[in-house]
N, C-alpha and C positions, 0 to 999 in steps of 0.2 A: 385420537391422536393429536398431539403438542402440532400449538399451531407456529407458525416464523416465529414468530419475537416471543413464545415460551422457548427458542431451543434456541434461538442467538442471547437475549437480554444479557449484559452486564451493570445495568445499569440503567432505573428513569427515575427521575420525577416530572413537577409541573411544564420546567421549561424544558427539557433533552433527555432522550433515549439515544443509550451507549450500547454498540449492537457490535456481537463478530459473526461478517461476513464467512459468507462458506461462500471456497475458493471455486472459481465454476460459471458467479454468477456475476448478470452487469449490475453497476450499481444506477443509470439512471437504464432507459430505456435504450437499444440503436436503431441503429436501421435494418429497412423490413419489416419483421418478421417476430424482430426480436423486441419481442416486446419486456419477458418479462427478465424481470429488475425485482433491486430491492426496495428500490420506494414502490413500485406498487405492490409488491407486498406488501407492504407495510400499514401504508393506504388502505388497506379492506380489509383490517384489525386495528391503522388506527390515523382517523382521519385528519388529523392534524397533523402530520409529520412534512415537517418542511429538510427540503437538502443543505446540507451546508459544505462538507467535499465529498468526494466518492477516493474511490480503489479499482486499476484493473478489476479486468473481470478476476481475470484466473488468480489474481491476489488478493486472499484469507484475512483475517484480522480488525482493529478497532475502526469505525466508525461510527461520530457521532450525528445523529439529528435534531433539529429543535423543534418543539412543541407550540410552537407563538415568534410571532415576526422577531419580538423583539430579542428573544434569544438566534433566533435567528440570525441576526442580525450582528450584534453583538459576535458573539463564539466564530461566525463569517472574520468580522475582520477582526481578530487573534490570527488566520489563519492569512492570512492574504498583509499585517504588520506582521508574518515571522517573531507572534509572539506563544506559537506553540511548539510545547518539546511533540517529534514522531521519533518512532527510533524504530528496524524490523530487523528480522529475522533471519535471516536467508541459507541456500545452500547454494553453495558453488563450485566449481570446478574446479578441479585444481590442488595443491596444496598452496594457500598464501600463509603467510603470518605478520608478528607483529602490527601494527595501526599506520595506518594514511589517511590520507584526504584523493577527492579527485575535481576535482576549479574546474567541467569543459563546458559548456556551453550543448543541450543537446536540437536539437532541430526538425521535424518533423520531416519526412523524406517522399513528398507527392510525388516522389514516380516510383515509387516503392510501399504506398500505402499498406496497414497500418503503422509501416516503420518509424523508426527517429534514427539519428545517426549523431557523434557526437560532433560536434564543427567549429570546432573552437573561430571561427569566421562572426558567427553568428552573436547579436548585441542583446541577447538576457543572460544572462548567468543562472548556471548549474552549478550545484554546489555539494557532494557528498565528503561526510566522515564517515570511516567504516575499520571493524576490528575484530581478525578475527580471533575465535572463540576458539576448536576446536580440530583437532585434519582426524581425518577417519578414511575406511573403502567401502564402499557399494558397488559390490560386482568387481574384484580387483581391480580400482579405478580413483584414483585421487580427486579426494572429497573436500571439502574447506565453508565447519559452518563460523557465521557468518555472525554481527550486530552489524548496522546501520544507521546512518545516522542526516540524511537527509534536510539541508539550511534550504533549498529551494525550493521546491512543487511541480516545477517540470513533469509534462506525461513521460512516464516509458525513464523516466530518469534513472532508479536505481537500475533498471534491467538493461540502458547502454552505457552507463555506468562500468557497470562488473563489463560486458562485454569489453568496453576501452581498453579495461586492464588489465582483459587477461584472462580471466574468470569469470566467464558468464557465467549465469542461474541456472543450472539442476533443472533441466523438467522445460522450461522454455524452450516452445515451444517459435517464440519470430529471431529469437537475437542468442542460442548454445547451440550446438556444435550439436546435427546427429546421435552422438553418442550419449551423450549430457544432459541429450532430451527424453533417451529412453530408461538412462537412472533413475526415474521418477514417473510413478503417476499423476504426475500435478507438478508446478512451477513450484517450486518451495520459496516462496515470498510471502510471511506474514505478517501485515501490525502491529505488534505487541504491545508497544510500549504512546501511549498517547498524554498525553499535561497537558490546560487546560483554564480559562482563571474561571471560574460559574458566574454566569453574568447578572447574579441578579444581587450579591455577597462576596465574588471578589477572592473567590476563595483556592489557592489550586486543585486544582483535583490531579487526581494520580489514575488512569486505568490502567491496568496489568490483565493479560492475553494469552500463555502462552502456546508457543510452536507446535501445528500437529505432527512436526515433522525433527 
C-alpha cells in the first residue's frame, strides 16, 4: 500500500518537498483530538520535514515543506514578503463573468468561531484577484469556474471574499448557502499553482497541480 508521500509527492530535492494536499486533512494539528494532519504524516516518513505555510483543512492542492532550517527560513521569507505567486481554482455559486479584484480586510469573528468576516474597518489589508473561466450548471444550479489569485494570505481570505462578492464557493460548509453546500461533497477550492525561488540556486520554480473538480 503506498505511503502518504508516494500518494501526494509532486517534487523533492535535498532542500524541500512539494505535495498535493488532499481535501479534508489538516495541515497542522488542531485542537482536541485533531492530531492527524499533513505534517504529522510527513514526519513519520521524512523526519526532517519543516512547516513553511498551510492550507485550510478542506482546501486541497500544493503545499511546500522544507527539509532543513536554511531552506525553511529562505522560502518562508518569500511567503512573508509576497515574493511567491499563488493561484487557486474554485467553483462558485451563480454566474460570474469577466474579472476583477476584492480589496476588503478579512477579520476573525470571535463571536462565531471559526468564522471570518469581510471587515472594512480592520487594519490588515486583504486583496484577491479573480477571473471567471466558464459557466455551467450542477443539478440545475448556476456555477462558475474561477481562477483566484490572493495577493495577501489572510485566514479564510478566498472563502470570505467570494462570499462577499455574492458568489460563495461550492461545498463551503462555513460560508455558502445550504443549497450551494450540497452541490458537491467537498469544498471546491484547490491550490493549483505555486511559484517561488529555489533557496540555493535562486532559480524561479513553478509547480502546477490541476484541480480534481
